[in-house]
ROKEMAR-644889 format. One record per residue (C-alpha): residue number from 1; x, y, z. Coordinates in steps of 0.05 Angstrom, whole numbers. Example, Ala and Ser with C-alpha at 12.3 -4.5 7.8 and 13.67 -1.06 7.14 Angstrom:
// residues 2
1 246 -90 156
2 273 -21 143
//
This chain:
// residues 646
1 -50 31 787
2 -49 25 718
3 -32 -47 710
4 -94 -56 767
5 -143 -29 714
6 -119 -63 655
7 -128 -134 686
8 -204 -106 708
9 -218 -88 640
10 -191 -163 614
11 -230 -198 677
12 -300 -154 648
13 -287 -170 576
14 -274 -246 598
15 -338 -238 627
16 -379 -202 575
17 -357 -256 518
18 -370 -320 567
19 -447 -281 581
20 -455 -284 501
21 -435 -353 499
22 -480 -374 553
23 -542 -334 517
24 -519 -377 459
25 -524 -448 498
26 -586 -426 518
27 -617 -410 449
28 -586 -479 420
29 -615 -517 493
30 -688 -486 467
31 -684 -508 394
32 -671 -434 376
33 -592 -443 346
34 -581 -383 298
35 -530 -413 266
36 -564 -465 239
37 -613 -407 202
38 -593 -419 122
39 -626 -353 83
40 -669 -299 92
41 -708 -261 46
42 -687 -186 43
43 -742 -143 3
44 -707 -68 17
45 -636 -38 42
46 -624 20 92
47 -615 76 39
48 -666 54 -9
49 -726 64 42
50 -691 127 73
51 -685 163 -2
52 -742 136 -36
53 -788 141 28
54 -853 161 -6
55 -852 88 -45
56 -835 58 18
57 -883 92 72
58 -931 44 106
59 -906 -15 67
60 -882 -83 91
61 -813 -96 87
62 -758 -139 108
63 -685 -122 122
64 -628 -143 149
65 -563 -127 188
66 -523 -114 245
67 -550 -90 308
68 -510 -30 322
69 -548 1 387
70 -604 -16 422
71 -646 18 476
72 -697 -12 519
73 -751 22 553
74 -802 -14 583
75 -848 -36 532
76 -827 -17 469
77 -751 -10 439
78 -704 23 390
79 -647 -3 359
80 -609 15 294
81 -600 -46 243
82 -536 -30 193
83 -530 -70 124
84 -488 -50 62
85 -522 11 45
86 -522 46 115
87 -562 48 178
88 -639 50 191
89 -677 52 257
90 -726 -3 284
91 -777 13 332
92 -798 -58 372
93 -857 -54 408
94 -870 -110 457
95 -948 -114 440
96 -934 -118 363
97 -885 -178 359
98 -914 -214 422
99 -885 -222 503
100 -838 -280 481
101 -804 -245 427
102 -798 -177 460
103 -758 -210 520
104 -712 -251 471
105 -704 -189 438
106 -680 -153 512
107 -624 -209 505
108 -600 -185 434
109 -525 -150 433
110 -494 -104 403
111 -465 -143 339
112 -513 -193 329
113 -543 -199 256
114 -615 -190 250
115 -674 -197 198
116 -738 -151 214
117 -792 -157 180
118 -842 -94 187
119 -877 -26 171
120 -829 40 149
121 -862 98 182
122 -835 169 211
123 -821 174 291
124 -855 229 329
125 -786 260 324
126 -779 258 244
127 -746 194 239
128 -758 143 180
129 -762 74 218
130 -783 13 206
131 -842 -19 260
132 -826 -90 275
133 -874 -137 266
134 -829 -196 273
135 -749 -202 283
136 -699 -260 266
137 -630 -269 308
138 -595 -295 239
139 -526 -300 271
140 -494 -280 341
141 -440 -241 345
142 -395 -278 406
143 -340 -212 400
144 -347 -154 423
145 -341 -87 376
146 -302 -36 394
147 -329 26 418
148 -279 72 381
149 -243 36 319
150 -200 92 297
151 -135 134 314
152 -62 124 311
153 -60 65 356
154 -107 19 328
155 -76 28 258
156 -48 -40 253
157 -111 -74 286
158 -145 -42 226
159 -117 -65 171
160 -111 -136 203
161 -182 -140 224
162 -210 -106 169
163 -273 -138 168
164 -283 -99 243
165 -255 -40 210
166 -317 -42 152
167 -360 -46 206
168 -340 12 247
169 -318 67 194
170 -368 88 149
171 -312 122 110
172 -271 60 99
173 -330 28 65
174 -335 84 22
175 -273 76 4
176 -275 2 -23
177 -341 19 -60
178 -298 75 -94
179 -254 31 -110
180 -295 -19 -150
181 -328 40 -190
182 -260 63 -211
183 -253 -8 -234
184 -316 -18 -271
185 -302 51 -300
186 -236 33 -322
187 -270 -29 -359
188 -324 21 -385
189 -281 66 -416
190 -235 12 -456
191 -292 -28 -466
192 -323 34 -503
193 -258 44 -547
194 -250 -35 -572
195 -206 -59 -522
196 -216 -133 -501
197 -195 -165 -432
198 -147 -219 -417
199 -112 -255 -367
200 -49 -285 -369
201 -1 -332 -324
202 14 -310 -252
203 74 -364 -250
204 125 -359 -292
205 198 -383 -293
206 225 -320 -325
207 193 -259 -289
208 211 -194 -335
209 180 -121 -354
210 194 -90 -300
211 252 -76 -257
212 241 -108 -189
213 257 -174 -150
214 212 -227 -161
215 179 -281 -116
216 205 -342 -123
217 165 -405 -106
218 169 -496 -125
219 122 -526 -171
220 127 -594 -139
221 93 -635 -202
222 138 -605 -246
223 197 -606 -197
224 209 -537 -217
225 233 -472 -184
226 183 -407 -216
227 173 -340 -206
228 112 -298 -191
229 104 -248 -241
230 129 -177 -235
231 89 -141 -291
232 44 -162 -351
233 84 -134 -409
234 119 -196 -450
235 48 -239 -445
236 10 -189 -470
237 60 -171 -530
238 53 -236 -552
239 -18 -227 -561
240 -2 -168 -601
241 29 -221 -642
242 -21 -257 -642
243 -66 -206 -675
244 -115 -184 -619
245 -90 -109 -636
246 -120 -82 -578
247 -112 -124 -502
248 -103 -102 -432
249 -100 -140 -362
250 -123 -116 -298
251 -88 -163 -244
252 -49 -172 -185
253 29 -169 -199
254 79 -189 -143
255 151 -154 -123
256 197 -171 -63
257 211 -105 -37
258 201 -64 24
259 130 -43 50
260 126 41 57
261 57 82 39
262 59 66 -36
263 85 -4 -40
264 56 -68 -19
265 92 -131 -39
266 25 -150 -84
267 -7 -90 -117
268 -58 -85 -173
269 -33 -62 -244
270 -64 -55 -310
271 -27 -55 -382
272 -55 -43 -442
273 -26 -53 -513
274 -53 -20 -574
275 -31 -40 -656
276 -12 14 -694
277 -3 72 -644
278 61 99 -609
279 68 133 -544
280 29 200 -568
281 -31 152 -575
282 -19 125 -500
283 -16 198 -475
284 -84 214 -511
285 -114 148 -485
286 -84 160 -411
287 -111 235 -409
288 -180 210 -426
289 -176 155 -383
290 -169 188 -321
291 -214 243 -344
292 -271 189 -357
293 -267 155 -287
294 -263 209 -243
295 -319 241 -277
296 -353 179 -282
297 -335 164 -203
298 -332 227 -169
299 -371 276 -214
300 -316 323 -231
301 -261 325 -261
302 -228 361 -199
303 -196 319 -148
304 -167 340 -80
305 -110 299 -47
306 -87 319 19
307 -116 387 12
308 -90 404 -57
309 -132 408 -111
310 -106 374 -183
311 -145 388 -246
312 -161 331 -296
313 -200 378 -333
314 -142 421 -370
315 -101 379 -417
316 -37 360 -384
317 36 382 -384
318 82 340 -429
319 152 352 -411
320 225 320 -437
321 261 287 -376
322 318 331 -408
323 289 392 -398
324 252 378 -333
325 326 365 -306
326 355 434 -327
327 281 466 -304
328 285 445 -235
329 361 429 -221
330 395 482 -272
331 438 428 -299
332 422 418 -379
333 455 342 -396
334 448 365 -465
335 516 403 -448
336 542 322 -418
337 567 283 -470
338 611 229 -434
339 598 185 -367
340 659 231 -337
341 618 293 -333
342 554 271 -316
343 589 238 -256
344 634 303 -249
345 556 344 -244
346 529 290 -198
347 579 300 -149
348 574 368 -153
349 503 364 -140
350 503 315 -82
351 483 263 -129
352 494 197 -106
353 501 149 -155
354 537 81 -163
355 600 54 -202
356 555 8 -247
357 516 68 -273
358 530 94 -339
359 499 178 -365
360 433 163 -378
361 424 122 -315
362 456 183 -280
363 401 242 -314
364 347 191 -284
365 377 204 -209
366 379 274 -228
367 304 270 -244
368 287 230 -174
369 324 277 -132
370 308 344 -169
371 243 349 -206
372 191 288 -179
373 171 320 -119
374 140 381 -165
375 97 345 -207
376 39 356 -180
377 -9 375 -228
378 -16 322 -283
379 42 319 -331
380 83 269 -371
381 155 266 -378
382 172 239 -430
383 236 215 -471
384 278 178 -426
385 354 149 -424
386 358 86 -473
387 396 54 -407
388 329 51 -355
389 285 37 -419
390 311 -45 -437
391 240 -51 -473
392 232 17 -508
393 240 40 -579
394 293 88 -588
395 281 161 -618
396 301 155 -698
397 334 230 -678
398 373 207 -620
399 385 141 -613
400 408 154 -534
401 337 161 -513
402 270 120 -525
403 201 136 -540
404 171 127 -472
405 135 180 -416
406 120 169 -344
407 56 196 -314
408 63 242 -249
409 11 273 -213
410 16 298 -141
411 101 274 -147
412 88 201 -150
413 82 161 -215
414 30 136 -236
415 38 108 -302
416 99 86 -348
417 80 76 -422
418 126 70 -486
419 134 55 -563
420 140 -11 -553
421 207 -46 -584
422 184 -96 -639
423 255 -107 -670
424 282 -181 -642
425 352 -165 -652
426 358 -100 -615
427 312 -134 -564
428 368 -192 -555
429 416 -130 -549
430 372 -99 -486
431 365 -168 -458
432 438 -181 -456
433 458 -114 -434
434 404 -134 -371
435 439 -195 -357
436 514 -160 -355
437 473 -112 -302
438 451 -166 -266
439 518 -202 -266
440 544 -132 -246
441 493 -140 -176
442 430 -109 -207
443 383 -161 -176
444 331 -125 -210
445 352 -135 -281
446 305 -170 -328
447 331 -243 -362
448 332 -254 -433
449 264 -285 -441
450 276 -334 -516
451 204 -352 -534
452 184 -278 -523
453 241 -265 -574
454 214 -325 -618
455 145 -292 -619
456 180 -208 -643
457 213 -257 -691
458 154 -280 -722
459 131 -193 -728
460 107 -148 -676
461 70 -88 -712
462 89 -14 -689
463 44 -11 -615
464 41 32 -559
465 30 2 -496
466 25 33 -412
467 23 3 -345
468 -26 37 -306
469 -21 33 -222
470 -95 19 -196
471 -76 36 -121
472 -44 101 -134
473 -102 123 -179
474 -151 94 -120
475 -110 129 -73
476 -116 186 -114
477 -186 192 -127
478 -207 167 -57
479 -160 214 -16
480 -128 159 25
481 -55 172 56
482 -24 104 48
483 -34 50 -3
484 -67 -2 59
485 -122 43 52
486 -139 22 -11
487 -119 -55 -4
488 -182 -97 31
489 -124 -142 65
490 -53 -106 63
491 10 -157 65
492 26 -144 148
493 78 -179 180
494 54 -247 214
495 36 -242 292
496 58 -304 330
497 2 -346 331
498 18 -377 402
499 36 -313 435
500 -4 -316 506
501 -8 -390 502
502 37 -425 561
503 70 -358 586
504 102 -398 647
505 134 -458 607
506 150 -395 562
507 186 -359 627
508 220 -434 648
509 254 -437 583
510 271 -365 566
511 301 -369 645
512 350 -436 616
513 361 -399 557
514 386 -343 592
515 423 -384 635
516 466 -417 578
517 477 -356 545
518 518 -335 610
519 558 -399 602
520 566 -385 525
521 628 -362 497
522 619 -310 426
523 672 -327 383
524 697 -262 351
525 744 -294 313
526 717 -281 242
527 683 -210 263
528 725 -149 232
529 707 -78 260
530 743 -6 232
531 811 10 263
532 810 65 309
533 828 126 280
534 891 154 283
535 888 219 274
536 857 268 349
537 810 304 353
538 813 349 408
539 761 337 468
540 721 412 458
541 705 390 377
542 679 320 396
543 636 358 461
544 601 400 399
545 566 339 373
546 491 338 400
547 469 273 410
548 407 257 427
549 350 203 436
550 302 209 379
551 230 175 369
552 211 140 305
553 150 165 292
554 146 150 209
555 189 106 166
556 189 86 105
557 232 66 46
558 255 127 -4
559 226 111 -76
560 280 85 -128
561 327 79 -79
562 348 8 -47
563 383 30 7
564 355 92 37
565 306 95 88
566 271 161 99
567 255 177 187
568 209 223 213
569 236 237 285
570 211 266 347
571 271 299 371
572 238 331 439
573 219 400 392
574 162 422 364
575 183 408 297
576 194 332 274
577 255 325 240
578 282 281 178
579 339 240 178
580 351 184 114
581 389 132 133
582 427 75 81
583 406 13 121
584 343 -6 83
585 384 -74 73
586 385 -95 149
587 312 -65 181
588 244 -65 146
589 207 7 156
590 155 -26 194
591 195 -59 246
592 229 10 269
593 158 52 276
594 158 64 356
595 233 55 373
596 275 97 408
597 348 118 377
598 405 157 382
599 419 214 325
600 475 264 319
601 420 333 310
602 468 390 296
603 493 375 230
604 483 415 161
605 432 383 135
606 449 344 69
607 412 329 6
608 409 263 -7
609 354 232 -65
610 326 305 -66
611 297 313 14
612 338 346 62
613 371 297 117
614 378 323 180
615 434 301 215
616 455 227 233
617 427 164 260
618 478 126 298
619 493 48 281
620 546 -4 297
621 576 -29 240
622 613 -96 238
623 643 -144 185
624 642 -231 194
625 651 -275 129
626 662 -225 90
627 593 -194 96
628 576 -120 124
629 523 -125 188
630 492 -70 224
631 452 -51 288
632 422 12 294
633 432 47 362
634 363 31 397
635 349 44 469
636 296 39 520
637 240 78 506
638 229 104 568
639 283 146 552
640 235 218 521
641 255 237 461
642 310 294 464
643 342 264 523
644 411 290 522
645 469 241 513
646 542 262 542
//
């Protein structure tokens, strides 16, 4: 029955699309091809007319926009036109536009772009409208606009077809208008503070200045491999050396990492550098900038995100990383002097670390696990360990720590700032340590940049520098749930361009492949699997493990963890279940949403990166040619959430 209904809908849609193309052909045959029109003089927009009605009443206007609604009633009709500012009603009477023109108007479709000339008036029901004297079809819409363009099922389509999203959802358009105003306000503030906006290369031979994997590309003319920049830092500091004193850049940077609600592989970063100041100067600038932008764009310094109010009007809290970790985890790193002591504390608190991690790295892991989620109100977290701050000045009184802060709101890192390192000898040592980390398997470590070191040897003044995540700032100021909601065209997995073409040929091809597979013998000689347990467990003990089918509702990368994915699961009960699993190397989060997996659901919660993981997802692990392979156990989606496995 469902299939029959779907086929009927498809037939109806095809009929409508054909009718639209037929109307276009008819217009073209009559010498009225809308696509030959090159311009239309617009004298007013919808909200201008509505907001300043007293200035426009009984005056002639020319408006243009997309027809979103049409009601034909004998000799007179109404339609709604949508332009940049909003919608306005148009009254079309046969006697005013002429009989032939009225017939043409009746053939217009929802979605057509139309120009209307007429007089502004108010209808008997009190609606400000335009009484049309003539109209012009400016572009024929050959596709059908969706009636309802919202809801979870259409999220993917909304991001892919943002042009339709902007037409159908006014709040989406408002978000991007606000984003534009946020960027304008930032530029206005920094211009007033004497900063100069500059542009630096995106294609670089050495991508440095941040801990991230770069994208790589090839430049044919020079036959050279290049990278896309991961930060703006090293070029902007060269400009400080050159004497420009106050510089900033707002631009796209690229990081070859996963997609989730707060990460997109290309995003907008702002970095600024100011000579003759330090990280305290950067704190003052951040506080003032955020206040100015909120006031300018929203008209208030109190913002609400996801129902939580954050006050940018009050002085921002300032706390050291050591004190923050002590406050929220109870562990005092002032009392921890060796790597062994740090590892012991981590084991006691179930904080996972790697062999290469030093004491400072472990302090940072504690911070991520215990502190970040509490930093809702604007907070500066200061004085990071030297191990995780390769470009920062050490604190003169305690060289294990650096003059650095991260700015947090809503539990998110919003900005990262330093008293910049300007000692070329120290900087070379830091690069060397980064090279060693890269050799030990850290793909995000920086490489030595000889030209940058040369610039530092020329001499850089004491400098404060900061990097702001513009997309996160836009998320907070527009109350947007995901980074994709503030990116006009977020990165999406490519759809198969040939999907639906040549289905019969594909079916024959698949059948042939399937036949071949039956005959094909798989060679498992180079595949290793874990040996079977030698210790027995009794049947009753095993039977106590509760295996259930779970639906993956949401999946996202855990910030600052290369391995962990965080799953939000429907386990058949009224509450959602959270499970963390270290399988990011094998799967991207977006590929798993909507799938049905198997989990053990009666294990006690276990803290991972500060998040309670409530169970274990089942995967099959094997080793092939020295590399570990992993497959998450997924089952037919027809199995309902909560189905028990025996």
